[in-house]
N, C-alpha and C positions, 0 to 999 in steps of 0.2 A: 656727520660728514656725508656728502653726496657719494653714492655708490658708483655712478657711471657718468662720465662727461663725454658727449659726442661732439667731435670737432669736424666742421665742414668748411674747408677753404673754398672760396668762390672768387671768380673773376668773370664779370660780364655774363652772368647766368640768369638774367631776368626771365627767360622763357622756361627755365627748368626749376628754379629754387622753390617756387610755390608748390609744385607737384612733389618735389622731394620732401619738403616739410610736412605737407598734408599726410603723406604715407608714413613718414618717420614718426610724427606725433601720434598717429593712430596706433603704430606698433608700441610706442612708449607707453601709451595709456593702457595697453593690454598686458604690460609687464607688471606682475604682482610683486609687492614688497621690495621694489627697487627704486631708489630715488635717482632720477635721471635729469641731467641738464643738457641743453643743446646750445652750442656756441658756434656761431657763424663768423668766420674771419674773412672779411671781404676786401678784395683789391680791385673792385670794379670801377669803371669809368661810366657805366650806364646807371639805370635806376634800380639795380639789384637791391641796394640797401632799403629802398622804399617798399619793395616786395617783402623783404624779411621783416620789416617793422610791424607788419600786420599779425605776426605770430608771437606766442609767448616764449621767445628764445632770446639769448644774449647775442648781441652783434657788436663786432669790433671792426670798424671801417678804417683801413689804413690808407692815408693819403699817399700820393706817388713818392714823396721823399722818404717814406718809411717802409716801402715795399722791398726791403732787403731780403735776399734769398729766394724771392719768388714764392712758389707754392710751399717750399720747405720752410721758408721764414714765416709764412702765414700759419702753418701747422704749429710751429714752435710758439708763436704768439698766442695761439689758442690754448696750448698746453700750459703755458705760464698763467693763464687766467683760470684754468680749470680747477674745480674743487673735488673732483671725483677720485676715488681710489683706483678706478680703472678708466683708461682713456680709449675711446673708439675713434679712429680716423677714417673718414669716407669721403668720396667725391660728391659734388653737388650737381651732377648731370645725369643721374639715374643709371650710370654704368655699374654702380654698386647698389643693387636693389635694397631699399631700406629694410624690408622684411628679412632679407638674408643678413644684413649688417647687424641687426638687433639679435638674431639668433646666434650669430658668431660671438657677439659680446656676452650673451648669457652663457654660452659654452665656455668662454674664457674665464668668466667669474666663478664657474663651478669647477675649474681645473686647477692644477698646481703649476701651470705654465706661467712664465713671465710675459710672453708674447704669443698671441695667436694670430696667424697670418691667413688672410683670405687668399688662397692660391688658385690661379687659373689653370694650373697644370696637374691637378690631382682629382678632379671631379669627372663626372660622366661626359661633360661637355665643357670645353675651355671658354666658350663664349667669344672667342676671337674670330671675327668674320672678316674676310677680305684678305687678299694676298699681301697687300702693302702693310696692313696692320699686323698680320702674322710675322712677316719678315722683320719689321721694326722691333716687335716684342722679343722675338727669338734672338735677334742680333744683339740687342742690349743685354738680354739675359746671358747669352753665351760669353760676351765680353766681361761682364761682372764675375761670372764663375771662373773664367780663365785667369783673371787677375787675383781672385781670392778662392782658390780651390778648396782649401781646408775650412776656412771660416764659413763658407756657404755650402759646404758639402751636403748638409742635411736639410737645406732650404731649397724648395723647388721654385719659389717666386719671390726673390728678395727685392723686386721692384714693384711689388703690389702696392696699390694705394689704399687698400682696405685691410686694416689690422687693428688689433686691440692690445694694449699693454698695461701692465701693473705700474702704477705711477711711482711707487717707491723703489722699483727695480731699475729706474732710469736716472742717470745723473745728467740733468739738463745742461750743466756747464760744459759737458763734453761735446754736446751736439753742435754740428755746424752744417746742417743740410742745405743743399742748393737744388732748386728746381724740384723735380718729382722724385728724387732719390732719398726721400725721408727715411723709409724703412731700411734701406741699405746703409745709410749713415748710422742709424740706431744699432743695427746688428753688428757692424764692424767696430764700433766704438764701445760695445758692451759684450765682449766675447763669452762671458759666463752665463748668459741668459738661458733659461729653459724655454724651448721653442716648440710650439705645436702649429699645425697647419689645418685649415679647413677649406676643402675644395668648393668652388662656386663657379657658376657661369656668369661672366660679365655681360651685362645688358648693353643694348645699343644706346648711344647718346640720343637723348630725347629731342633736342633742338640745339641750334647754335653751332659754332665751329669748335673743333678740337683745339686745345692750347698747344698741342705738340707741333713743333716747327724745327727748322734747321737750327735756329738759334738755341732752342731748348736742348737739341742734341749736342751742340757744342758745350753748353753748360754742363750737361751730364758727363760728357767725356772728360772735361777739365776736372770736375769734382771726383770722378772715378780715379783719375791719376793722382789727385791730391790725397785721396784716401789711401792709395797704394803707397805713396811716399810716407804718409803718417804710419802705416803698418810697418814699413821697412825700418823707419826710425825707432819704432817701439821694439822691433826685433833686435836692433843693434843695442838698444839700452839694456835689454834683458840678457844679452849674450856677453857674459864677462869672460875675458881672457881668450877670446877667439874660439868659441865652442865649435864653429864650423871646421876650423883647422884641426881641432882635437878629434872630431868625428872622422875626418879624412885620415888622420894619423891612425885611429883605431882600425879603420878599414884596411889600410896598408899592412898594419901589424897582423890583423886577422888573416889577410891574404898570405903573409909569410908563414904563419902557423899552419894555414891550410896547405901551403906548398910542402911543408915538412910532412903533414899528414897524408898528402898525396903519395909521397915516397913510401910511408908505412903501408898505406892501402895497396899500392902496387906490389910491394914485396909480399904482403900477406896473400894477395890474389895469386901471385906466382907459386907460392908454396901450396896453396889449396887447390889450384887448378892444374898447374904443371906437374907438381911433385905428388900430390895426393890423388889427383884424377877426379876431383869433384866436378859436378856440373857447373858451368860458368856462372849461372844465376845464383846458385847456392854459394859459390865462391865470392861473388860480389857482395852478397848479404853478410857473410862472415868477415870479409875484409873491411866492410863498413863498420862493423862492431869494433874491430881493432883500431881503425883510424879515428873513430869517434872517441874512444878512450884516450888516445894520444892527444887529439886536438883539445879535448876538454881539460886535460891536465895542464897543458900549456896556456890555454885561454884563461882558465880560472886563476892559476897561480901567477902568471907573468903579465898577461894583458890587463885583466880587470882587478886582480889582487883582492878578491873578496875573502872574508873570513868564514864564520860559522854558516851552516846551511849548505855545505858543499854537496852532500848526498842528494838533497832536493834539487839543486841546480844540475847535478849530473843527470838525474833522471829526466829533467826537462830537456836538457841538451840531447840526451839519447832518444827521447821521444820525437824530437824534431827531425833528427837524422833518420830514424826509422820511418817516420811519415814521408820523408822525401824519397825513400826507396820506392814508394808506390808509383810515382811517375817515372822514376829512373829505370826500373827493371824492364818495362815494355820497350823503352827506347833502346836500352842495351841489346835486348833480344832482336829488335828490328835491325839495328846496325850490324850485329853479328851475322844475321841471315843475309844481309846485303853484301857480305864479304869483308866487313871491317874487322880488323884484329880486335880480340876481346879486351886487350889492355888499352887500346886506343879508344874503344867504345866506352870503357869505364872512365877514363880520364876526361873524355868529352862531356859525359853526363855530369860528372862531378864539377867540372869547370863551369858548365852552363848554369848550375844552381848556386854558384858562389855568392852572388849578390843577395839572393833570397836568404841563404843561410846567415849571412852577416846581418841583414836587417832584423831577422827574427832573434838572433843572439843579442844584438846590441839594444834592441828596443823592447823585446819581450822577456828574454831570460835575464839579462843584466840591466834592463832599463829601469829608470827611477819610477816610483809609483805616483807619478804626477797625474793630476786630474786632467782628463781628456774629454772632449765633447762626446756625448753619448752617441754611439753610431746608429742607434735605433731611432727612426723617424716617428714622430707622433702626429697622427692625423685625426682631425675632428670632422666627422661626416655629418653635414647638416640635413641630409636627405634620409629616406627610409633605408634600412639595411637590405642588402641582397641576401637571398636565402642560400643556405648551403645544402646541397643534396646529400642526404644520408643513404647508406647502402641498404640498410634494413632497420626494423624497429625493435626487434626483440632484444632484451637485456639479460643475457644468460648468467652474468656474475653479479651477485647482490651482497652488499655488506652493511652491517648495522653496528656503528661505533657507539656502544654503550647506550643505545636508545636515544642518542643525541643527534646524530647525523646518519642518514641512510643513503646509500649510493647504489645505483644500478649502472652496470657497465657492459659494453659489448666486447671489451678486452679484459683479460685477467689482470688484476693489479696485485702482484705478489706481496707488496707491503701491507695489504689489508686482508690477507688470507685468514688471519686469526679471527677476523670479524665476519667470515662468510655466513650468510643467512639465506639459504636457498628457499625458505618458506616465505620470505619477505615478498609482498606483492609489488608488482611493477608500478602500481599507482600510489605506493607509499613512500617512494624515494624522494630525497631532497636534492640530489645531484645525479644527473645522468651523463654518461660518457658514451658517445657514439662515434662511429667511423664514417667519414663523408668527404666530399670534395670541398675544400676551403681555399679561397683565394682565386686570383685571376690566372689565366693561362700563360700570360707573358711574364718573363723574368723581371725582377725589380733591381734597381741600383743598390738598395739597402733594405734591411728589415724594417717593417712598419707596424706600429700598433695603432689601430683605428678604433675610435670611440664614436658610436652613433648616438648623437644627442637626442634625448627624449625617448629612446627605445631601449636603453639598458643593454646594448649589444656591444661587445668588444671583439675585435678580430686582429690576430697576430699573423703576419705573413713574412716569410724570409725570401731570399733572393731568387729562388728557383721556381717561382710560380706555384702551381699545384703540386709540384714534385717536392717542395720544400717542407720544412717542419712548421706547419701552419695549424692554428686552432681558432675556434670561434666560441665565445661564451654569450649566452643569452640569460641574463639575470632575471629573477622573479621568484615566486613561491617555490618553483622548482628551477634550479640552475641547470641549463642544458649546455653541455660541452660537446663540440664536434671537433675531432682531430683528423688531420690528413693521414693518408696511407703510410707515410714515412714514420710518423709518430706512433701509429698503431702497431708497428713492428718493434717499437722500443717502449714497452710499458713502464720501465723504470723512469724514463724521462717524463712520460705522461703523468705519472704519480708525483714525482719530485718537483717538477716545474709548474704543474697546473693543479692537480687534485689536492696536494698538501696545502697549497696556498688557499684554495677554496675552503678546505677543512678548517684552517686557522680562522678565517673570517666567520664561517658558519658557527663554529663552536663558541666564539666570543658572543655572538648574538644570543646564545642560549646559556650564558652564565658560566662558561668553562673556557679554559685557555689551553692551546696546544703549545707546550713549552719545550724548547730544545734542551733536554736534560735526560739523564738516566735515573732509574729508580729501582731499588731493591729493598727487601725486608730482611734484616739480620737480627736474629734473636728477638723477633717481634717488634723491632724498632724500624720505622720507616725512614729510609735514607735516600736522599736525592743527591746526585752528582751533576755538576755543570762544568763546562769547559769550552774553550774555543775549539773549532773543528780541527780534528787530527792532533789533539794534544796527547791523548792516551786514555780517554774515557772508556772506550770499548774494552781495552785490555784490562783496565781496573775493574770493570763490572765482571768480566770473565774470571779474574782472580778471586773476587769476592764470592762468586758463585762456586767456583771449583775448589778453592782452598779453605773457605770459611763457611760454606754451607748456606749462603744467602739465597733467598727466594727471589727469582727474577720477575720484574714487572716490565721494564723497558730499558732500551739502550740509547736510543736517539731522540725520541719524542715521548712526552708524557702528557696525558690529559689531567688537568688539575681544576679544582674549584676553590672558592674563597674560604671554605671551611678547613683547608689544609689537607684535603683528601687528594690522593694521586691514584689514577686509574691506569691499568696496564695498557701499553701500546707496543706489543712485541713484534715490531717489524723485523724482517730478516737482518742479521748483523752484517755490515760491510766490513770485511777484514782487510785492513791496511797492513803495510809491511811490519810496523812495530807491534801489531796485534798478534802476529803469528805465534809468538813465543807463549801466548796465553792459551792457545788452542790445544785441546787434548781430545781429539776425535780419532778413535781407533778404527772407525769404519770407513774413513776416507782412503780411497785407493791411491797407490803411488802416482798414477796419472793425475788424479785430482789434486794431490799435494803439489805436483809440478805446476799444474795449471794455476793453482791458488797462489803460488809464489809469484808467478808472472802477473796475474790479475791484481794482486795486492800492491804491486809496484805501480802499475798503470793507474789504478783508482785510488792511490794514496795521496798524501799532501802535495807531492811534486806534480802529479798529473792534474790535480784540481787547481793548483796554483798556475800551471801553464794555461789551462782552459780559461781561468779568470783573466789572465793577462791578454790572451787572444780575444776575449770578449770586448776589450776596449777598442778593437779595430773593426772595420766594416767587413765582417765575415759572417757567414750563416752559422753562427756558433751553436745554436740549438740543434740544427740539422747535423753538424759535425759531431756533436755529443751523441745524438741518436745513432749515427752510423758507427761510431767507436763502440758504443755499448751493444750494438747488434753483432759486431765482429768479435769483440772481447767483452762478454757480459761482466758486469761487476760481480766481485766475489761475495755473494750474499748467501748466508746460511742461517737456518733456524738455530736459536741458541742451544736447544737441547740436542742438536747434532754435533755441536762443537765441544760442549762440556756437559756432563751429567748434571741435571738441575730440575727444580720444580718451578713452574710458572704460576704466579699468583694473579689475583684479579685487581685488588686495590690495597692501599695502605694509608694510614694516617702518618704523614711525614712530620718528624720532629727534628731531624738532623739534616743540614745542608752542607755539602762540601764542594767548594769551588777549587778544582785542581789546576795547577800551573806547573810549568817546567822552570826549574831554578834551584838554587841551594835549598837543601831540605829544611823545612820548618813549618810551623803552624801559627796563624794569627786569627784573632776573633774577627767576625764580620757583622757589622750592625745592619739592621733591616734596610735602611736607605741604600747603603752600598750594595747589599745583596740584591736588591731590586734592579739597580743599574747594571750590575754584572750579568744577571740572568737575562735581562732584556738585550744587552749587548751580545751575549753569547747566542741568543735566539736569532737576532738579526744576522749574525755571522753565518748561520746555516742557510740563509735565504739570499745569498749574494749573487747567485747565478742568474743571468738574463732568462726570461724577461720579467722577473718578479717585480722589480722596481716600477715598471710601467703598469703591470697588472694591479699591484697594490695601490698605486696612486688612483687608478680608475675606480677601485672598490672602496676607497676611503681609508687610507692608511693612518691618517692622523686620528680619526675617530677610533680605529682599531687599537692604537697604542693607548689612548685614554682608557678604553674598556679593559685592556690587558693590565694596565697599572692598577685599576680598581680590584680586579680579581687577584692579582699577585700580592697586593697589599694585604688582603684578608688571608691569603694562603700563608704568608710569611709571619703573620702575627704570633703563631705558636711554634715557630721554627728557630732553632739555634744554628747560626751560620759560622763556618770557619773556612779560611783559605789554607789549602795544603799544597806546599811546593815540594818537588822532588826532582832530582837530576838523574835518578836511576830507576824510573818507573815504579817507585815504591809506594804509590798512593794507597793501595789496598791494605798493606800492612799498617800504614799510619792510621787509616780509618778504623781498622780493627783495634789497634791500640788505644785510640781515642775513646771508642765505645767501652772498652774494658775499664778505663779510668773513671767513667761516669758513675 
């Protein structure tokens, strides 16, 4: 099957088409191992077809009676003739330089995107010259985005005429393009597409007259309105039972609950401020806790009527209200200093944030887990990458993970402290982590992952320009990581979101796998535990070590090979709320215990769940995560500080236990099911952005194939069982199972 079909719609381009085809075919000849066909769909009244006939391309000349849909109809006619797995659409007047078009197509074929768009608004130069051209382009773009704000939110140039798409991702029967809005029609009629953009500078028309006219503008406007009606009709079909009315009803009910909570808040503030004499800001904070508890009880039980998981929902609800205190308190103080009564200032700030609280509660805390468009924009850069200035070169922190991967870093990575190797030479490392300036100075509308084609460079930038949580990767024999200053102050985020992903890919290339699992050795038997995040794996490991004398190897991640060997990866343990009961640390001070109780709530399942829900929205989520961890560091402790124990180096694993919550019981686990569960549980640990974009660029499908090969060998000598418990009794069940062997 042909790999790529190039579609060029033409109309009276006799002066341009030969130049386009000369340059295009030269580019095609330079493309190795890619079977390319070129299809010219011609609507001309001049001798353009005679010019095309001299070239080894397919031509479809449409007589006047068949020129339905104008340029859009011509493109669709070409697509129906195409044999390629990928379709590249470009103009025939040199405004889309053929060299750029072929680079864009190659980048698309190497990506996991369904559509790669050549955008005039993401490069170093838009290529739009002249006031009239700029005004026309921006007016049409603004109108399209105004009518489809959500569908086109992550697309900067939905009216581009240069784009490539995967043929089997498009249903041609849905398409009804008119005029030049081919891409717009494709995007709006296929909302689930994975989209990437590539910035380019549009060239000047070589010769002839532009086809843009007042009539084409009318056609565009009519088609835009038709698409809007189609979109509204689709919304009505999918909204059963008047969901808009239900949402309005929920907002009114939420307001009534909030009104009652306002009374509770004011009464609590009166007691705290008037009667007990506390400072007004402290009174506002404590009154918010009282009203939060009241509001949640009514919201959860009466408004949404949800069942299990109430504790997790409460902590998400409380975190939202605690977070909203940050903007409220300065405003309250400002109003009080301006002479406003403290009770009035409190009510004003609470009322001002009502709509925001409702939207977060309705769509984040209680919202359905429906698939949403990824808020991170994917950009393919066809030019050379811009350099990132690093602050200095020396790498003071060096780590050697079992001789397999060596890391040099300018910031301490606490998760790798077990592997500190100060004698490791700076020229021996496989991964470097440096601090530098990453990204542009101007803020962005949304987070962007940029891939530089042909240079193996990736760049992630969030909304706040260089102040955001940005990083840059340059892949090669040594992978260079440059993180921005914000990330440099949050080493846990640097490790979890960047370094651990790189470790996973690097270890696989060296015949090992970084598996999300815990490993201990009990009575000389190597035991591996696997579970979904925040099930109770850490508490089970601590019980096995504390109560049954197990030797500790790892709690969160384990390095394994195909022979069944597991190697220690003793990261500091993250203590969640349900893990506290297993901690037996006599040297923790009372202050540390109090702090640990608060930290364990924030960084437990409820906090993680809230963060994952917020990640579905256009928010600087990685930067928010970094700031939260700077203010409230995660409760991470070395295992031997929490419980008395020994730490081993490696073990031959023969027993695998997948732990779950539910009625107590055990069932056997065959190797095929064990593999799927281990892979699923591993993926669950990598759900936080921007892993999906980073993994895609690094070759995630190939990674999974290699991990399956290693895991298949590892499981060959392992017995697997699923152990369920509703009372956190997994450690006793595991001990009992080993006793019966």
